[in-house]
C-alpha positions in Angstrom: 144.2 129.5 107.8 144.3 131.4 104.7 141.7 133.2 102.5 142.3 135.5 99.5 141.8 135.5 96.5 143.6 133.7 93.5 146.3 134.7 91.9 148.3 134.0 89.2 150.8 131.5 90.9 147.9 129.1 92.0 146.9 128.3 88.4 148.2 124.9 88.7 147.8 124.1 92.4 143.8 125.1 91.6 143.7 123.3 87.9 142.8 119.5 90.3 141.0 120.7 92.7 138.9 122.4 89.5 138.2 119.3 88.8 137.8 117.6 91.9 134.7 119.8 92.2 134.4 119.0 88.3 134.2 115.3 88.2 134.8 113.1 91.6 132.0 115.9 92.8 129.0 116.9 90.4 130.4 113.8 88.2 130.0 115.6 84.6 132.3 115.2 82.4 136.9 116.4 82.8 136.8 119.5 80.6 139.9 120.1 78.4 141.9 121.7 80.4 142.6 124.7 77.9 139.2 125.8 79.0 139.6 125.4 82.4 142.8 127.2 81.9 141.0 130.0 80.6 138.4 130.1 82.7 141.0 130.6 85.6 142.9 133.7 83.7 139.1 135.5 83.0 138.6 135.0 86.8 142.1 136.1 87.6 141.5 139.1 85.9 138.8 140.3 88.2 135.9 142.1 85.6 133.8 139.1 84.5 133.8 137.6 88.5 136.6 136.7 91.4 137.8 133.1 92.2 139.4 133.0 96.5 141.1 129.8 98.0 141.2 129.2 100.6 145.3 127.7 101.6 146.3 126.0 104.6 150.5 125.6 105.1 151.2 126.8 102.0 148.6 124.1 100.3 144.5 124.8 98.0 142.0 123.7 100.3 139.4 124.9 99.0 137.7 127.9 96.1 134.6 130.2 96.1 134.0 131.6 92.5 131.6 134.6 92.9 130.6 136.1 88.9 129.8 139.2 88.9 126.1 139.8 86.8 122.2 142.5 86.9 119.2 141.4 88.2 116.4 143.4 86.2 114.1 142.6 88.7 116.1 145.1 91.4 117.9 147.0 88.4 120.9 146.9 90.4 124.5 144.7 89.9 124.6 141.7 91.8 126.6 138.6 92.5 126.7 134.1 91.6 128.3 132.4 93.7 128.2 129.6 91.7 131.7 127.2 93.0 131.7 127.0 97.1 134.3 123.2 97.4 136.6 122.0 100.2 139.0 119.6 100.0 137.8 117.0 101.5 139.5 116.8 104.5 139.2 120.5 106.0 135.0 119.7 105.5 133.6 121.4 108.6 136.7 122.8 109.9 135.5 126.0 108.5 137.4 126.9 105.8 133.9 127.1 104.1 132.9 129.7 106.3 135.7 131.1 106.1 135.3 131.3 102.1 131.7 132.3 101.7 132.4 135.2 104.2 134.9 136.4 101.3 132.6 136.3 98.7 129.8 137.4 100.6 132.5 139.9 101.7 133.1 141.4 98.5 130.0 141.6 97.2 129.2 143.8 99.8 132.3 146.1 99.4 131.9 146.4 96.4 128.3 147.8 95.4 126.5 144.9 94.6 122.4 144.2 95.4 122.5 141.1 97.1 124.6 137.7 96.1 123.2 134.4 95.2 123.7 131.0 95.0 122.8 128.1 94.0 123.2 124.3 95.0 122.7 120.4 93.5 118.6 119.6 95.4 119.9 116.7 96.4 123.6 118.9 98.6 121.9 118.5 102.1 125.4 119.0 102.9 125.5 122.1 100.9 122.0 123.4 102.5 122.1 122.9 106.0 125.5 125.8 105.7 123.8 128.0 103.2 121.4 128.0 105.9 123.2 128.5 109.0 125.7 131.4 107.3 121.9 133.0 107.2 120.7 131.6 104.0 117.4 131.0 102.3 116.0 129.2 99.6 114.6 131.9 96.5 111.1 132.5 95.2 112.6 131.2 91.7 113.0 127.6 90.6 116.5 126.9 88.5 116.1 125.4 84.4 118.6 124.5 82.3 118.9 123.6 78.7 
């Protein structure tokens, strides 16, 4: 199993994985394919973020998305791991750990102050995973509008 930065050749195989994550896992409306492709293409530029993929036996089995931003309270640049998804049959096999570590390593190697992430309040499996990876619940509540 190999974890690496996504490449242009991954676009067509990455697209259905992203739909599984968005529509099936999080039960959100299906975005237009043009929007998903625009997001993938933006991440391939590696200026505003980066996407890592996990490949096993020539097939993509997961991805993680890391966005680059800033923290005013730290007065430094930070990363936000917005997505970490592994296909169901590969969960519990170490794929998620390798994707998480790729994001963490990228953050450290590129001088980011820290890596933050969020997960749904009812996603207990993800919360246990993040605690196992050394994460802790932050002091902030997340709101959306």
